Every structure is written in C-alpha cells, then in structure tokens.
C-alpha positions in Angstrom: 31.3 0.2 83.8 30.0 -1.4 87.1 31.0 -4.6 87.5 28.0 -7.4 88.4 28.6 -9.7 91.5 27.1 -13.4 91.2 26.7 -15.0 94.1 28.5 -18.3 94.0 26.1 -21.3 94.0 27.0 -23.9 97.3 26.7 -27.5 96.7 27.4 -29.7 99.7 30.0 -32.1 98.9 28.7 -35.8 98.7 30.0 -36.6 101.9 28.3 -33.8 103.6 24.8 -34.9 102.1 22.5 -36.3 105.0 19.4 -37.8 105.3 18.0 -34.9 107.4 18.9 -32.7 104.6 17.1 -34.8 101.8 14.2 -35.6 103.7 13.7 -31.5 104.8 14.6 -30.8 101.5 11.8 -33.1 100.0 9.2 -32.3 102.7 7.3 -29.4 100.5 5.0 -31.2 97.8 6.5 -28.5 95.3 9.6 -29.9 95.7 8.8 -32.7 94.9 7.4 -32.2 91.8 10.5 -29.8 90.8 12.1 -32.9 91.5 10.0 -35.6 90.1 10.2 -33.1 86.8 14.0 -33.0 87.3 14.5 -36.5 86.9 12.8 -37.0 83.6 15.8 -34.2 82.2 19.4 -35.2 82.1 20.7 -32.6 81.1 18.2 -31.1 83.4 15.5 -28.2 83.3 15.4 -24.0 83.9 12.9 -22.5 86.7 10.6 -21.3 84.4 10.7 -24.9 82.3 9.7 -26.7 85.4 7.0 -24.6 87.1 5.2 -24.8 83.6 5.6 -28.4 83.7 4.3 -28.5 86.9 1.0 -25.7 85.9 2.5 -24.4 88.9 2.7 -20.3 89.1 4.5 -18.7 91.4 7.0 -16.3 92.1 10.7 -15.8 90.6 11.8 -15.6 94.3 9.8 -18.2 95.3 10.9 -20.8 93.0 14.2 -19.7 93.3 13.8 -20.1 97.4 12.8 -24.0 96.5 16.1 -24.3 93.5 18.2 -23.2 97.2 16.8 -25.6 99.4 17.7 -28.4 97.3 20.7 -27.3 96.0 22.1 -26.8 99.3 20.5 -30.5 100.7 22.5 -31.7 97.8 19.3 -33.9 95.9 20.4 -31.1 92.6 23.3 -29.4 91.0 22.3 -25.8 89.5 24.8 -24.5 86.8 25.1 -20.9 85.4 23.8 -20.8 81.4 24.0 -17.0 80.9 21.1 -15.1 83.2 19.4 -18.9 83.9 20.4 -21.7 85.9 20.0 -25.1 84.7 19.4 -27.9 87.2 19.3 -31.3 87.2 19.5 -34.4 90.2 22.7 -35.4 91.6 21.5 -39.5 91.3 24.5 -40.7 90.8 25.6 -38.4 94.1 22.7 -39.9 96.3 22.7 -43.5 94.8 26.1 -43.6 96.1 25.3 -42.3 99.3 22.1 -43.3 100.1 20.8 -46.2 97.5 17.4 -46.3 96.4 16.6 -43.7 99.0 15.2 -40.7 96.5 14.0 -43.6 94.2 11.5 -44.6 96.9 10.7 -41.5 98.0 9.7 -40.8 95.1 7.3 -43.8 94.4 5.8 -42.8 97.9 4.8 -39.3 97.2 3.3 -41.3 93.2 1.5 -43.8 95.4 0.1 -40.8 97.4 -1.0 -38.7 95.1 -3.0 -41.8 93.0 -4.9 -41.6 95.7 
C-alpha cells in the first residue's frame, strides 16, 4: 500500500492580504476572467467549469498556476472535493480589508472589454 501526499493549500489570513498582491494576481486577463466567473457562483467552481465558461482551453497545469496565484494573493479560497478543487472569491474578506477594491477593478476591466 502506498500513501499519496496531498500538498496543503495556502490561504493567507485576511490581515496579510495586500493591495500589491491583489493587483499582481489580477494583472493577467485570464485571472481577471476567472475571478469574474467565480464571482457569479457563491458555491464556487472548479478549474474545468471556469475554463469552459471562459471558452478558454488551457492545460490543467496552466489553470492550476492561475488558481495558485489567485489563492496565494488572498483573492480566492479553494477546497478539495474528492480529486477536484472548488474555488470561490473571498469577497467578504476582501471587502473587509479593502472595501470596493475588487468591484472597482472588475468594473474597469469590463469597461475596457467593451471598448
């Protein structure tokens, strides 16, 4: 019998979330799209569901990397459900630390997309 090592997920405490970390995490258009889709689903989505909604095909490793950056910046919270990770936006935590910041970033991004 063998044991599978599952690496624990790092989620920074609210007081460790920084504006610079949030801005870095959201500096990539794919990550902005991921967060916008996750905001629509309070119960969260997994990587495959989110990529499907974005009509974006990417290798699982690339998707995992995007989610790791968002998670370690404190933008999302992920939890294991079987072999999948389900993630959701840490809206309450972000709004308690930086009221309106995430909404303002997403609103500006949507305005850019509209041209």
